[in-house]
mmCIF file of the N, C-alpha and C atoms, coordinates in Angstrom:
data_MODEL
# 
_entry.id   MODEL 
# 
loop_
_atom_site.group_PDB 
_atom_site.id 
_atom_site.type_symbol 
_atom_site.label_atom_id 
_atom_site.label_alt_id 
_atom_site.label_comp_id 
_atom_site.label_asym_id 
_atom_site.label_entity_id 
_atom_site.label_seq_id 
_atom_site.pdbx_PDB_ins_code 
_atom_site.Cartn_x 
_atom_site.Cartn_y 
_atom_site.Cartn_z 
_atom_site.occupancy 
_atom_site.B_iso_or_equiv 
_atom_site.pdbx_formal_charge 
_atom_site.auth_seq_id 
_atom_site.auth_comp_id 
_atom_site.auth_asym_id 
_atom_site.auth_atom_id 
_atom_site.pdbx_PDB_model_num 
ATOM 1   N N  . UNK A 1 1  ? 42.907 54.473 24.932 1.00 0.00 ? 1  UNK A N  1 
ATOM 2   C CA . UNK A 1 1  ? 41.692 54.606 26.058 1.00 0.00 ? 1  UNK A CA 1 
ATOM 3   C C  . UNK A 1 1  ? 40.560 54.600 25.981 1.00 0.00 ? 1  UNK A C  1 
ATOM 4   N N  . UNK A 1 2  ? 40.060 55.478 24.689 1.00 0.00 ? 2  UNK A N  1 
ATOM 5   C CA . UNK A 1 2  ? 38.484 55.445 24.393 1.00 0.00 ? 2  UNK A CA 1 
ATOM 6   C C  . UNK A 1 2  ? 38.150 54.214 23.753 1.00 0.00 ? 2  UNK A C  1 
ATOM 7   N N  . UNK A 1 3  ? 38.930 53.239 23.239 1.00 0.00 ? 3  UNK A N  1 
ATOM 8   C CA . UNK A 1 3  ? 38.653 52.243 22.741 1.00 0.00 ? 3  UNK A CA 1 
ATOM 9   C C  . UNK A 1 3  ? 38.433 51.036 23.467 1.00 0.00 ? 3  UNK A C  1 
ATOM 10  N N  . UNK A 1 4  ? 39.367 51.030 24.646 1.00 0.00 ? 4  UNK A N  1 
ATOM 11  C CA . UNK A 1 4  ? 38.991 50.266 25.847 1.00 0.00 ? 4  UNK A CA 1 
ATOM 12  C C  . UNK A 1 4  ? 37.779 50.285 26.546 1.00 0.00 ? 4  UNK A C  1 
ATOM 13  N N  . UNK A 1 5  ? 37.680 51.504 26.745 1.00 0.00 ? 5  UNK A N  1 
ATOM 14  C CA . UNK A 1 5  ? 36.409 51.779 27.286 1.00 0.00 ? 5  UNK A CA 1 
ATOM 15  C C  . UNK A 1 5  ? 35.316 51.337 26.643 1.00 0.00 ? 5  UNK A C  1 
ATOM 16  N N  . UNK A 1 6  ? 35.382 51.711 25.250 1.00 0.00 ? 6  UNK A N  1 
ATOM 17  C CA . UNK A 1 6  ? 33.745 51.367 23.985 1.00 0.00 ? 6  UNK A CA 1 
ATOM 18  C C  . UNK A 1 6  ? 34.117 49.795 24.417 1.00 0.00 ? 6  UNK A C  1 
ATOM 19  N N  . UNK A 1 7  ? 34.816 49.076 24.534 1.00 0.00 ? 7  UNK A N  1 
ATOM 20  C CA . UNK A 1 7  ? 34.967 47.642 24.522 1.00 0.00 ? 7  UNK A CA 1 
ATOM 21  C C  . UNK A 1 7  ? 34.262 47.291 25.743 1.00 0.00 ? 7  UNK A C  1 
ATOM 22  N N  . UNK A 1 8  ? 35.001 47.625 26.592 1.00 0.00 ? 8  UNK A N  1 
ATOM 23  C CA . UNK A 1 8  ? 34.245 47.597 27.878 1.00 0.00 ? 8  UNK A CA 1 
ATOM 24  C C  . UNK A 1 8  ? 32.748 47.470 28.525 1.00 0.00 ? 8  UNK A C  1 
ATOM 25  N N  . UNK A 1 9  ? 32.017 48.973 27.627 1.00 0.00 ? 9  UNK A N  1 
ATOM 26  C CA . UNK A 1 9  ? 31.142 49.121 27.860 1.00 0.00 ? 9  UNK A CA 1 
ATOM 27  C C  . UNK A 1 9  ? 30.132 48.239 26.708 1.00 0.00 ? 9  UNK A C  1 
ATOM 28  N N  . UNK A 1 10 ? 30.439 47.876 26.060 1.00 0.00 ? 10 UNK A N  1 
ATOM 29  C CA . UNK A 1 10 ? 29.967 46.985 24.848 1.00 0.00 ? 10 UNK A CA 1 
ATOM 30  C C  . UNK A 1 10 ? 29.701 45.477 25.268 1.00 0.00 ? 10 UNK A C  1 
ATOM 31  N N  . UNK A 1 11 ? 30.647 44.932 26.228 1.00 0.00 ? 11 UNK A N  1 
ATOM 32  C CA . UNK A 1 11 ? 30.869 43.616 26.851 1.00 0.00 ? 11 UNK A CA 1 
ATOM 33  C C  . UNK A 1 11 ? 29.602 43.998 28.242 1.00 0.00 ? 11 UNK A C  1 
ATOM 34  N N  . UNK A 1 12 ? 29.692 45.084 28.861 1.00 0.00 ? 12 UNK A N  1 
ATOM 35  C CA . UNK A 1 12 ? 28.792 45.312 30.211 1.00 0.00 ? 12 UNK A CA 1 
ATOM 36  C C  . UNK A 1 12 ? 27.167 45.310 29.493 1.00 0.00 ? 12 UNK A C  1 
ATOM 37  N N  . UNK A 1 13 ? 27.216 45.840 28.094 1.00 0.00 ? 13 UNK A N  1 
ATOM 38  C CA . UNK A 1 13 ? 25.478 45.952 27.711 1.00 0.00 ? 13 UNK A CA 1 
ATOM 39  C C  . UNK A 1 13 ? 25.279 44.499 27.311 1.00 0.00 ? 13 UNK A C  1 
ATOM 40  N N  . UNK A 1 14 ? 26.435 43.919 26.679 1.00 0.00 ? 14 UNK A N  1 
ATOM 41  C CA . UNK A 1 14 ? 26.170 42.520 26.462 1.00 0.00 ? 14 UNK A CA 1 
ATOM 42  C C  . UNK A 1 14 ? 25.790 41.882 27.466 1.00 0.00 ? 14 UNK A C  1 
ATOM 43  N N  . UNK A 1 15 ? 26.222 41.933 28.550 1.00 0.00 ? 15 UNK A N  1 
ATOM 44  C CA . UNK A 1 15 ? 25.753 40.855 29.575 1.00 0.00 ? 15 UNK A CA 1 
ATOM 45  C C  . UNK A 1 15 ? 24.754 41.328 30.425 1.00 0.00 ? 15 UNK A C  1 
ATOM 46  N N  . UNK A 1 16 ? 24.782 42.700 30.389 1.00 0.00 ? 16 UNK A N  1 
ATOM 47  C CA . UNK A 1 16 ? 23.118 43.297 30.893 1.00 0.00 ? 16 UNK A CA 1 
ATOM 48  C C  . UNK A 1 16 ? 22.193 42.670 30.230 1.00 0.00 ? 16 UNK A C  1 
ATOM 49  N N  . UNK A 1 17 ? 22.168 42.385 28.867 1.00 0.00 ? 17 UNK A N  1 
ATOM 50  C CA . UNK A 1 17 ? 21.167 42.114 28.157 1.00 0.00 ? 17 UNK A CA 1 
ATOM 51  C C  . UNK A 1 17 ? 20.463 40.864 28.348 1.00 0.00 ? 17 UNK A C  1 
ATOM 52  N N  . UNK A 1 18 ? 21.738 39.910 29.210 1.00 0.00 ? 18 UNK A N  1 
ATOM 53  C CA . UNK A 1 18 ? 21.098 38.487 29.406 1.00 0.00 ? 18 UNK A CA 1 
ATOM 54  C C  . UNK A 1 18 ? 20.539 38.417 30.854 1.00 0.00 ? 18 UNK A C  1 
ATOM 55  N N  . UNK A 1 19 ? 20.417 39.717 31.452 1.00 0.00 ? 19 UNK A N  1 
ATOM 56  C CA . UNK A 1 19 ? 19.588 39.723 32.854 1.00 0.00 ? 19 UNK A CA 1 
ATOM 57  C C  . UNK A 1 19 ? 18.076 40.003 32.743 1.00 0.00 ? 19 UNK A C  1 
ATOM 58  N N  . UNK A 1 20 ? 17.191 39.201 33.391 1.00 0.00 ? 20 UNK A N  1 
ATOM 59  C CA . UNK A 1 20 ? 15.868 39.200 33.048 1.00 0.00 ? 20 UNK A CA 1 
ATOM 60  C C  . UNK A 1 20 ? 15.379 40.656 33.616 1.00 0.00 ? 20 UNK A C  1 
ATOM 61  N N  . UNK A 1 21 ? 13.719 41.041 32.357 1.00 0.00 ? 21 UNK A N  1 
ATOM 62  C CA . UNK A 1 21 ? 13.984 42.453 32.636 1.00 0.00 ? 21 UNK A CA 1 
ATOM 63  C C  . UNK A 1 21 ? 13.305 42.622 34.280 1.00 0.00 ? 21 UNK A C  1 
ATOM 64  N N  . UNK A 1 22 ? 12.579 41.677 34.887 1.00 0.00 ? 22 UNK A N  1 
ATOM 65  C CA . UNK A 1 22 ? 12.204 41.809 36.045 1.00 0.00 ? 22 UNK A CA 1 
ATOM 66  C C  . UNK A 1 22 ? 13.245 42.085 37.211 1.00 0.00 ? 22 UNK A C  1 
ATOM 67  N N  . UNK A 1 23 ? 14.200 41.521 37.066 1.00 0.00 ? 23 UNK A N  1 
ATOM 68  C CA . UNK A 1 23 ? 15.664 41.608 37.715 1.00 0.00 ? 23 UNK A CA 1 
ATOM 69  C C  . UNK A 1 23 ? 16.102 43.060 37.636 1.00 0.00 ? 23 UNK A C  1 
ATOM 70  N N  . UNK A 1 24 ? 16.493 43.387 36.715 1.00 0.00 ? 24 UNK A N  1 
ATOM 71  C CA . UNK A 1 24 ? 16.532 45.021 36.282 1.00 0.00 ? 24 UNK A CA 1 
ATOM 72  C C  . UNK A 1 24 ? 15.485 45.932 36.736 1.00 0.00 ? 24 UNK A C  1 
ATOM 73  N N  . UNK A 1 25 ? 14.421 45.770 36.716 1.00 0.00 ? 25 UNK A N  1 
ATOM 74  C CA . UNK A 1 25 ? 13.670 46.793 37.005 1.00 0.00 ? 25 UNK A CA 1 
ATOM 75  C C  . UNK A 1 25 ? 13.605 46.403 38.760 1.00 0.00 ? 25 UNK A C  1 
ATOM 76  N N  . UNK A 1 26 ? 13.671 45.129 39.247 1.00 0.00 ? 26 UNK A N  1 
ATOM 77  C CA . UNK A 1 26 ? 14.016 45.402 40.891 1.00 0.00 ? 26 UNK A CA 1 
ATOM 78  C C  . UNK A 1 26 ? 15.111 46.268 41.288 1.00 0.00 ? 26 UNK A C  1 
ATOM 79  N N  . UNK A 1 27 ? 16.548 45.879 40.442 1.00 0.00 ? 27 UNK A N  1 
ATOM 80  C CA . UNK A 1 27 ? 17.783 46.540 40.858 1.00 0.00 ? 27 UNK A CA 1 
ATOM 81  C C  . UNK A 1 27 ? 17.456 48.483 40.693 1.00 0.00 ? 27 UNK A C  1 
ATOM 82  N N  . UNK A 1 28 ? 16.876 48.255 39.439 1.00 0.00 ? 28 UNK A N  1 
ATOM 83  C CA . UNK A 1 28 ? 16.465 49.960 39.547 1.00 0.00 ? 28 UNK A CA 1 
ATOM 84  C C  . UNK A 1 28 ? 15.814 50.635 40.416 1.00 0.00 ? 28 UNK A C  1 
ATOM 85  N N  . UNK A 1 29 ? 14.676 50.055 41.004 1.00 0.00 ? 29 UNK A N  1 
ATOM 86  C CA . UNK A 1 29 ? 14.040 50.189 41.873 1.00 0.00 ? 29 UNK A CA 1 
ATOM 87  C C  . UNK A 1 29 ? 14.751 50.625 43.580 1.00 0.00 ? 29 UNK A C  1 
ATOM 88  N N  . UNK A 1 30 ? 15.773 49.759 43.695 1.00 0.00 ? 30 UNK A N  1 
ATOM 89  C CA . UNK A 1 30 ? 16.618 49.850 44.824 1.00 0.00 ? 30 UNK A CA 1 
ATOM 90  C C  . UNK A 1 30 ? 17.542 50.885 44.490 1.00 0.00 ? 30 UNK A C  1 
ATOM 91  N N  . UNK A 1 31 ? 18.096 50.981 43.530 1.00 0.00 ? 31 UNK A N  1 
ATOM 92  C CA . UNK A 1 31 ? 18.783 52.051 43.418 1.00 0.00 ? 31 UNK A CA 1 
ATOM 93  C C  . UNK A 1 31 ? 18.337 53.041 43.511 1.00 0.00 ? 31 UNK A C  1 
ATOM 94  N N  . UNK A 1 32 ? 17.141 53.383 43.020 1.00 0.00 ? 32 UNK A N  1 
ATOM 95  C CA . UNK A 1 32 ? 16.574 54.863 43.012 1.00 0.00 ? 32 UNK A CA 1 
ATOM 96  C C  . UNK A 1 32 ? 15.656 55.161 44.517 1.00 0.00 ? 32 UNK A C  1 
ATOM 97  N N  . UNK A 1 33 ? 15.653 54.314 45.411 1.00 0.00 ? 33 UNK A N  1 
ATOM 98  C CA . UNK A 1 33 ? 15.826 54.143 46.536 1.00 0.00 ? 33 UNK A CA 1 
ATOM 99  C C  . UNK A 1 33 ? 16.669 54.829 47.261 1.00 0.00 ? 33 UNK A C  1 
ATOM 100 N N  . UNK A 1 34 ? 17.802 54.724 47.187 1.00 0.00 ? 34 UNK A N  1 
ATOM 101 C CA . UNK A 1 34 ? 19.027 55.042 47.697 1.00 0.00 ? 34 UNK A CA 1 
ATOM 102 C C  . UNK A 1 34 ? 19.855 56.456 47.180 1.00 0.00 ? 34 UNK A C  1 
ATOM 103 N N  . UNK A 1 35 ? 18.968 57.186 45.944 1.00 0.00 ? 35 UNK A N  1 
ATOM 104 C CA . UNK A 1 35 ? 19.689 57.870 45.078 1.00 0.00 ? 35 UNK A CA 1 
ATOM 105 C C  . UNK A 1 35 ? 18.889 59.203 45.757 1.00 0.00 ? 35 UNK A C  1 
ATOM 106 N N  . UNK A 1 36 ? 20.041 60.299 46.275 1.00 0.00 ? 36 UNK A N  1 
ATOM 107 C CA . UNK A 1 36 ? 19.036 61.693 46.735 1.00 0.00 ? 36 UNK A CA 1 
ATOM 108 C C  . UNK A 1 36 ? 19.741 62.804 45.844 1.00 0.00 ? 36 UNK A C  1 
ATOM 109 N N  . UNK A 1 37 ? 19.127 63.842 45.998 1.00 0.00 ? 37 UNK A N  1 
ATOM 110 C CA . UNK A 1 37 ? 20.088 64.944 45.327 1.00 0.00 ? 37 UNK A CA 1 
ATOM 111 C C  . UNK A 1 37 ? 20.794 65.381 45.573 1.00 0.00 ? 37 UNK A C  1 
ATOM 112 N N  . UNK A 1 38 ? 21.323 65.209 47.041 1.00 0.00 ? 38 UNK A N  1 
ATOM 113 C CA . UNK A 1 38 ? 22.909 65.479 47.173 1.00 0.00 ? 38 UNK A CA 1 
ATOM 114 C C  . UNK A 1 38 ? 24.009 64.595 46.790 1.00 0.00 ? 38 UNK A C  1 
ATOM 115 N N  . UNK A 1 39 ? 23.438 63.172 46.030 1.00 0.00 ? 39 UNK A N  1 
ATOM 116 C CA . UNK A 1 39 ? 24.377 62.404 45.500 1.00 0.00 ? 39 UNK A CA 1 
ATOM 117 C C  . UNK A 1 39 ? 24.955 63.007 44.256 1.00 0.00 ? 39 UNK A C  1 
ATOM 118 N N  . UNK A 1 40 ? 24.371 63.769 43.545 1.00 0.00 ? 40 UNK A N  1 
ATOM 119 C CA . UNK A 1 40 ? 25.162 64.888 42.551 1.00 0.00 ? 40 UNK A CA 1 
ATOM 120 C C  . UNK A 1 40 ? 24.835 64.074 41.012 1.00 0.00 ? 40 UNK A C  1 
ATOM 121 N N  . UNK A 1 41 ? 23.998 62.877 41.234 1.00 0.00 ? 41 UNK A N  1 
ATOM 122 C CA . UNK A 1 41 ? 23.246 62.018 39.790 1.00 0.00 ? 41 UNK A CA 1 
ATOM 123 C C  . UNK A 1 41 ? 21.967 62.690 40.028 1.00 0.00 ? 41 UNK A C  1 
ATOM 124 N N  . UNK A 1 42 ? 21.685 63.214 38.686 1.00 0.00 ? 42 UNK A N  1 
ATOM 125 C CA . UNK A 1 42 ? 20.178 63.328 38.033 1.00 0.00 ? 42 UNK A CA 1 
ATOM 126 C C  . UNK A 1 42 ? 19.657 62.656 36.833 1.00 0.00 ? 42 UNK A C  1 
ATOM 127 N N  . UNK A 1 43 ? 18.484 62.890 36.556 1.00 0.00 ? 43 UNK A N  1 
ATOM 128 C CA . UNK A 1 43 ? 17.711 61.641 35.538 1.00 0.00 ? 43 UNK A CA 1 
ATOM 129 C C  . UNK A 1 43 ? 18.784 61.934 34.205 1.00 0.00 ? 43 UNK A C  1 
ATOM 130 N N  . UNK A 1 44 ? 19.078 61.389 33.712 1.00 0.00 ? 44 UNK A N  1 
ATOM 131 C CA . UNK A 1 44 ? 19.654 61.106 32.263 1.00 0.00 ? 44 UNK A CA 1 
ATOM 132 C C  . UNK A 1 44 ? 19.132 62.137 31.061 1.00 0.00 ? 44 UNK A C  1 
ATOM 133 N N  . UNK A 1 45 ? 19.875 62.771 30.755 1.00 0.00 ? 45 UNK A N  1 
ATOM 134 C CA . UNK A 1 45 ? 19.673 63.668 29.450 1.00 0.00 ? 45 UNK A CA 1 
ATOM 135 C C  . UNK A 1 45 ? 19.591 65.057 29.965 1.00 0.00 ? 45 UNK A C  1 
ATOM 136 N N  . UNK A 1 46 ? 20.015 65.590 31.473 1.00 0.00 ? 46 UNK A N  1 
ATOM 137 C CA . UNK A 1 46 ? 19.982 66.701 31.818 1.00 0.00 ? 46 UNK A CA 1 
ATOM 138 C C  . UNK A 1 46 ? 21.491 67.220 32.115 1.00 0.00 ? 46 UNK A C  1 
ATOM 139 N N  . UNK A 1 47 ? 22.261 67.479 30.820 1.00 0.00 ? 47 UNK A N  1 
ATOM 140 C CA . UNK A 1 47 ? 23.879 67.384 31.198 1.00 0.00 ? 47 UNK A CA 1 
ATOM 141 C C  . UNK A 1 47 ? 24.161 68.917 31.661 1.00 0.00 ? 47 UNK A C  1 
ATOM 142 N N  . UNK A 1 48 ? 23.172 69.648 31.959 1.00 0.00 ? 48 UNK A N  1 
ATOM 143 C CA . UNK A 1 48 ? 23.710 71.145 32.710 1.00 0.00 ? 48 UNK A CA 1 
ATOM 144 C C  . UNK A 1 48 ? 23.650 70.602 34.169 1.00 0.00 ? 48 UNK A C  1 
ATOM 145 N N  . UNK A 1 49 ? 23.158 69.723 34.905 1.00 0.00 ? 49 UNK A N  1 
ATOM 146 C CA . UNK A 1 49 ? 23.089 69.120 36.066 1.00 0.00 ? 49 UNK A CA 1 
ATOM 147 C C  . UNK A 1 49 ? 24.017 68.100 36.559 1.00 0.00 ? 49 UNK A C  1 
ATOM 148 N N  . UNK A 1 50 ? 24.916 67.657 35.401 1.00 0.00 ? 50 UNK A N  1 
ATOM 149 C CA . UNK A 1 50 ? 26.091 66.800 35.721 1.00 0.00 ? 50 UNK A CA 1 
ATOM 150 C C  . UNK A 1 50 ? 27.144 67.072 36.646 1.00 0.00 ? 50 UNK A C  1 
ATOM 151 N N  . UNK A 1 51 ? 27.531 65.969 37.320 1.00 0.00 ? 51 UNK A N  1 
ATOM 152 C CA . UNK A 1 51 ? 28.660 66.208 38.073 1.00 0.00 ? 51 UNK A CA 1 
ATOM 153 C C  . UNK A 1 51 ? 29.835 66.537 37.065 1.00 0.00 ? 51 UNK A C  1 
ATOM 154 N N  . UNK A 1 52 ? 30.919 67.354 37.410 1.00 0.00 ? 52 UNK A N  1 
ATOM 155 C CA . UNK A 1 52 ? 31.732 67.442 36.564 1.00 0.00 ? 52 UNK A CA 1 
ATOM 156 C C  . UNK A 1 52 ? 32.498 66.448 36.087 1.00 0.00 ? 52 UNK A C  1 
ATOM 157 N N  . UNK A 1 53 ? 33.048 65.501 36.613 1.00 0.00 ? 53 UNK A N  1 
ATOM 158 C CA . UNK A 1 53 ? 33.798 64.469 36.499 1.00 0.00 ? 53 UNK A CA 1 
ATOM 159 C C  . UNK A 1 53 ? 32.679 63.596 35.552 1.00 0.00 ? 53 UNK A C  1 
ATOM 160 N N  . UNK A 1 54 ? 31.087 63.359 35.824 1.00 0.00 ? 54 UNK A N  1 
ATOM 161 C CA . UNK A 1 54 ? 30.525 62.689 35.018 1.00 0.00 ? 54 UNK A CA 1 
ATOM 162 C C  . UNK A 1 54 ? 30.354 62.998 33.778 1.00 0.00 ? 54 UNK A C  1 
ATOM 163 N N  . UNK A 1 55 ? 30.040 64.671 33.872 1.00 0.00 ? 55 UNK A N  1 
ATOM 164 C CA . UNK A 1 55 ? 29.995 65.170 32.551 1.00 0.00 ? 55 UNK A CA 1 
ATOM 165 C C  . UNK A 1 55 ? 31.416 64.664 31.601 1.00 0.00 ? 55 UNK A C  1 
ATOM 166 N N  . UNK A 1 56 ? 32.281 64.887 32.109 1.00 0.00 ? 56 UNK A N  1 
ATOM 167 C CA . UNK A 1 56 ? 33.567 64.564 31.039 1.00 0.00 ? 56 UNK A CA 1 
ATOM 168 C C  . UNK A 1 56 ? 33.777 62.952 30.684 1.00 0.00 ? 56 UNK A C  1 
ATOM 169 N N  . UNK A 1 57 ? 33.334 61.988 31.456 1.00 0.00 ? 57 UNK A N  1 
ATOM 170 C CA . UNK A 1 57 ? 32.924 60.535 31.086 1.00 0.00 ? 57 UNK A CA 1 
ATOM 171 C C  . UNK A 1 57 ? 31.615 60.579 29.737 1.00 0.00 ? 57 UNK A C  1 
ATOM 172 N N  . UNK A 1 58 ? 30.859 61.521 30.087 1.00 0.00 ? 58 UNK A N  1 
ATOM 173 C CA . UNK A 1 58 ? 30.048 61.534 28.985 1.00 0.00 ? 58 UNK A CA 1 
ATOM 174 C C  . UNK A 1 58 ? 30.661 61.842 27.939 1.00 0.00 ? 58 UNK A C  1 
ATOM 175 N N  . UNK A 1 59 ? 31.155 63.040 28.045 1.00 0.00 ? 59 UNK A N  1 
ATOM 176 C CA . UNK A 1 59 ? 31.928 63.494 26.542 1.00 0.00 ? 59 UNK A CA 1 
ATOM 177 C C  . UNK A 1 59 ? 32.921 62.391 26.181 1.00 0.00 ? 59 UNK A C  1 
ATOM 178 N N  . UNK A 1 60 ? 34.017 61.345 26.787 1.00 0.00 ? 60 UNK A N  1 
ATOM 179 C CA . UNK A 1 60 ? 34.299 60.800 26.127 1.00 0.00 ? 60 UNK A CA 1 
ATOM 180 C C  . UNK A 1 60 ? 33.411 59.468 25.530 1.00 0.00 ? 60 UNK A C  1 
ATOM 181 N N  . UNK A 1 61 ? 32.563 59.556 25.783 1.00 0.00 ? 61 UNK A N  1 
ATOM 182 C CA . UNK A 1 61 ? 31.688 58.423 25.275 1.00 0.00 ? 61 UNK A CA 1 
ATOM 183 C C  . UNK A 1 61 ? 30.772 58.842 24.304 1.00 0.00 ? 61 UNK A C  1 
# 
């Protein structure tokens, strides 16, 4: 299962590298506008505040 996830993430990463940076920046700005602290998502790198299911996924990776 982990190898399938790793392959899928690698493929997604390769696909996202083909998207122009201006488009990625605009998409991130849109996503950030809809994000609220009650969503359970916090800035990357703060594992103590992650939703338990997201923490479990992060541990798999």
